[in-house]
N, C-alpha and C positions, 0 to 999 in steps of 0.2 A: 504494500500499499504506500502510495506517495505521500511523503511529508509536507504538510502545508505550512506556509509562512503567514502568520496572521498578524503580526505586529508591522505592517508595512507603512512607511513614512512617505505619504504621497509628495511631500515637499523634496525629499531626497531623490525620488525617481525622477522628478522633472528637473531637479538640479544636475544630475547625472546625463540626462538627455541633452540639455543645453550645453553641459561642461564638453561633451563630445563633438561639439559643432553642428548639431542637428537643430532643426526648429521643432518645437512641440507639435505643431499641426502636421509637418510631414512625417515625424516619426510615429505619431498616433495612428495615421492612415495606412503606413506599413505594418504596424504592430498593434492591431486593435485590442489584443489581450492586454497590453500594458496600460492602455487607457481605462480597460475594466477594472485594474488595481488601483489606479488612482482615484477613479469615481467610487470605488468601494463596493462594486457590484461583484467583483472576484476576488479571490486571493491565489497568489502563485505557489507552486511547489518548489521545493528547494533547487529542483533541477531547471526549472523555468527561470528562476531568479539568477542562477549562475549564468544561464544562456544571455539573460539581459545584461549582466555585468561584464561579461565577456564583450558582448557587442558594443557597449558604450566605453569600455576599457577603464573600469574602476575596479579596486579590490572589493570581494563579495563583502567583507566585514563592514565597509561604509554604509551599507544598506541598513544597519541597525543603530547608527548614530542618532542623536536627537537633532543635531544641526549639521550642516555640511562642513567639513574641514577646512581650514584656512590653508590654502596652498600656495606657497611663495617659492620663487626660484632663488637660488643662493649666489645671484649675481645681478647687477644692473643690466638692464636691456636697452641700447640706444637705437633711437629710429632718425633717418635721414631727415634734416631740416627741423628738428626738434631739439631743444635744450633740456627736455624733461627726461627723467630715468624711470623706466617702467620696470615693474617687478612682476608683471603677469604676461603669459604667453598663451598660445594655444595649446591643446593638450599633447599634440604630438611633438612640439619642441619641449614642452615640460617634461614629457617621458623621456626624450633623449638626453636632456640634461641629467635626469636622475641615473640613466644609464651609465653615462661618462662619469659621473660623480661615484658612483659605486665602484667603478674600475679604478679611480683615482685613490679613493679610500683603501681599497685593498693593496694597491700597488705601494702606497706610500708605508703601509704597514709593513709589507714584505721587504721593501728597501731598508726600513729602519732596523728589522731583525737582521738584515745581512750587514748592517752598519755602513751603508752608502752614505757618502758625504753629501751636504746639501750643494745645491747647484749655486755658486757664487754670483753668477749674473741676474739671478731672479730677483727683481726689485731693486736693482743696483741704481737705477736712474729715476728721476723725478719729472714732474711737469716744469720744472725750472731749468731743465737741460735743454740745450740746442739739439734739434733734430737730426743735425749732422753728426753729432758726437755719438748718438744713439746707434745711427746708421753704421758707424766705423765699429762701435763696441759689437754689434751683431755680426757684422763681416768677419772680425777677428776672432769671436767666439766659434763661429762656424768654419773658420780657416778658409774664407773665401777671398780669393783675390779681387782686384778691381774689375778684371775682365772675366770673370767666372762664367757668366752666361753666355758670351760669345764662343766659348769653346764647345757648347752643347750643339747638337745636330738641329734642334727645334726648340721652340718654346716650351712644347709640351715635355719634351725631354728634360728641359731646364726645370720645370716644376717637380718632375721626378727626382732628378739630383738634389734641388733644394730641400725637398722633404726628406730625403735620406741623410743628408748633412745635418738637418735640424734633430733627427732621431739619434744620430750618433753623438750629438752633444748633450743628450739626456732627457729630451722631451719626447711626448707621445703625440702622434698626429693621426687623427681618424677622419677618413672621408666617407661620409654616408648620406643618401638622400631620402632614406626611409627611417623609421623607428625601430631599431635594432635590426632584425632581419625580415621584418614584416613589410612585404612590398607593396600592401593594400594601405599603408599609413605613409604617404609620401610628407615630406617636410617642404614647406612652401617657401621657395627661395625669395618671395617678396616679403616675407615675414622674418626669415632667418638665413643669412649668408653663413654664418658661423658664430662661434662663441669660444672662449678660452677661460679655462679654470687654472688659476695660477696656484702653484704649490712649490715650495723650496726643494722638494726631493722628486716630485712627479707632476710637472705641469703638463695639462692636456690641452692640445689645440683640435677643435672640430670645425670641418669645413663641409659645407653641404655640397655633396657630388653631383646634385641635380644642376648644380650652377655651371655656366661656361667655365672651361678650364681658365680662361682669361681672368675671370673675376675670382676663381679659386686661388690663382697665384697672388693676387692683390690681398685677398682675406688672409692668406697665409701669413704674409709679412707684417700686415696690419696687427695680427694676432701676436706675432713674435715681439712687436713693440709693447704689447700690453705685458708681456711676460717680463720684459726688461725694465718696464716701469712698475711691475708688480701689483697690476690692477686687473681682476677678473671681469669679464664683460660679455655681453652678446650684442649683435648689430645686424641691421638688414642692409645697410649701405646701398640704398636705391641707386641704380645707375652709377655705382662706385663712389658715391658721395656720402661724406660722413654726417653725423648728427653734430649739432651745433654746440658741442661742448668743448672745453680746452683740451681734455684728455683725447676725445675722438679726433680732434683736429691734429694734435700732435702725432697720433699714431698714423693717422693718413699721411702726414707730411714725411714720416719716416719710411711707409710703404713705397711712396712716389719717388723718393730720393734713392732708396735702396734699389728699385727695380730700373728706373730712368735717371740717372744723375743728370741734374741740371747743366752742368757744363758741357757734358757730352752731347746732350740733345741740341743745345743752342749751336754747338758746332756743327752738328750733322745737318741742322735745320738749314744751314747756309746753302747746302747743295740739294737736298731733297725734302719735300713737305709731303711725301706720300707715306701714309700710316703703315700700309703693309710693307713697304721696303724697310722702314725704320723699325718695324717689329722683327724682321729678320735680322738686323743689326743687333738690337738689343735682347732678342730672345725672350720677347714678351709678345702679348696679343696685341693687335692693333687697337684695340679699344682702350688698352693701358696707355698706348702711346698717345691716343687722342685725349685721354684724361690729363695725361702729363703736359700735353700742349695747352690744355684748359687752364691748368695750374699756373703756367708761366705766361699765360696771356697771349699765346701764339695764335688762339683761335678763340672764338667767342662761345657762349653757352648755346646759341642756337646751332652752330656748326658742330658742336659736340653732340648734342642731343639728336640731331639728324643722323649723325654717323652711328651713335650708339644704338638707336632704335632700328635702324637698318642692319647693323651687325647681330643683332638679337633675333630679329625675324629670320635672317638666313641660317642661324644657328638652329632655331626652333624647327625650321623647314628641314634641314639636314638630319636632325635628330628624329623626326617623325619617319623619314625615309629609311632609317637605319632599323633593320628588324632583329638584328643580332643581340641576343641578351647578355653576351660575353661569358667567359668562365666563371662558375660559382665561387671556385676557391680563389681564383685571382682578385674577384670582387672582394671576398672576405678579407684577405690581406690587407686591403686598403681601409676596409670598415673598421677593423678593430685595432690595425696598426701592427706591423711586423715585430716591432721592439715589444709592444705590450705581450703579444702571443707567445714569444719567446720567455718572458719572464713567467707567464702562467704555465707554460709547459715545463720549465725547470722546477716550479714550485710543485706541480704534479710529481714529477719525477723524484723529488726530495721528500715526498710525503708530507708536505706542508700544505697541501690544497688537494681537496677531495675531488674526484673527478666530476661529481655533480655540480660543484661550485665552479669548475672550469668551464662546463657546458653553460652555465647560467651567465658568467663574466663574458664569455665570447658569442653568446646568442646562438649557440649550435647543438645540435642534438649529438648523442654519443657517436653514432656512426661517422657523422660528418666532421665531428671533432677529430676523430682517431685518424681519418683519411687526410685531413688538413695538416695534422702535425707530423705525419709519417710522409707525406708526398710534397707538400706545399710550404712547409715552414722555412726551410733553408734553401 
């Protein structure tokens, strides 16, 4: 006999529906049984209530609270054109931050147990420092020469190379466009291009992989600046433009100078103003070149937005034409970070982490995890 749940809180049911991004009217139209619960006409079974909580992505236990829980993200979130700091985000972004935060908490404890030293560059600089000083510090820390990008075959390869040097310096970089491994829960680029969780031992950088690789490169360096300044944050950087705060403006200047040094661009600008040609020189995307030209008043906002919008339209068109889903395990390497995966695997081998916890931390099933660590980890 099915067990009924009689103490249903209609307000919590409706809070969970709205929290998941649905309208009450649409959700009730597709799920009439749920409407009958909130009206008091019927009560759900335990199984039905579990199915509902899975659908709206809330813990089952929430349904028995008297009032909705206060959910706050552990970092400020910045929006382009605003000088206000938001502490609320969509459910998909919220859950992604939770996933990355859990990984960071575990890794910090593990590294402390192994007596890893703190990373001395984390929080070494402040808002009072010149952006060029921070750029030099980042390049020195990553052991990058002034012409490091030009040595790469393409700007896509430059992104891969930069990511590997960041991880070698002790940071974790995760590229993902969905919540964990749930391909039905996409992270909207318009809301979140990325976020960074600063920590002295285990700083984590998250990049929305649904974004163009062009924007991913810019976001990555922007987040590096946050680590060197010691401030966690999330951002949407609409059209690669920052929020109107001193912190975001400084991180933006660092990213721009790091990728396209002012003196080099001004010199090249004398011979060509073709963004595509310049992108091949600096090994960044054409829209990063356009954005830097805007910074230096070489073009105006109307010219930049026209180029940016056309570029994104072409990117979305190419994305729609591509039918290949790629290799699952190659995607996993980027989603959880190769460096992080190695630490998890080592901890399992040392009997310092249970397999079930390794599966949870990597968002993989047992079979997938075992194949990944044996065939794709190294």
